[in-house]
N, C-alpha and C positions, 0 to 999 in steps of 0.2 A: 503494499499501499503505498503510495507516493504521496509529496505535497498537494500535488492536484488534487488526489482523492479527497483530503481535507477542505480546499478550497469550495470543492464541489457540495460539500456537505455545507458549510458556512453559507451556501448563498441558496441553497436546496430550502424551499417550500416545508416546514412541517408538515408530515402526514398520518404521524401517528399520536394517538391522545397522551399526553405527559402523564397524566395522574392514573391512568391505566396502565400502563408500561412500569409505573413506579411501584403499584398495587401488585403486580404480578410478580414483581423480583421480589419485593418484600415477603411476598406468601411463600417465595423459596428461602426465605430465611436469609436473605442477602441486601445489601445496601445498594446504592444507585448514584454512580458517579455522575459528575455534571455534564459530560459528554456524551452519556448513553442514548437520551432521545434524537439527539441530533445523530448518531451514528445508526440507530435503526431507522430512523427516517431516509437516511440516505440509501441502505439497503433496500428498503421497500421500492423507493424511486427507480432505483436500477432493476428491480423485480418487474416494476411497471413497465418500464421501456423496453425491456425482452419480450414480456408476453405481448406487447403491442407489436413489437416486431414478428413474432412468430403469427397472429391474426393476420398481419397486413401480407407474410407470405403465403398464407393460406387463401388468400384472396378473400379477407373479411375486415371489416369495420369494428367488430364487434370482439372484443376481448372475452374470452370464455376462461373458466377456472382450468381447464386443460390446455392452456398457453402458459400455465406458471409451472 
């Protein structure tokens, strides 16, 4: 993971609910670092882009669960 990835995370819109992420981590008896929500959101954004690309490759504009 290079610095470009970190810049992308900082500029990306948050796509996850921070309180829900923190609650889920707390249920695992762990603490949440300040950068976790942004990191997870970045991973979600990447997954969405990849799924959209798969849908387009299959001639669809609708992203389906199978695209993930």
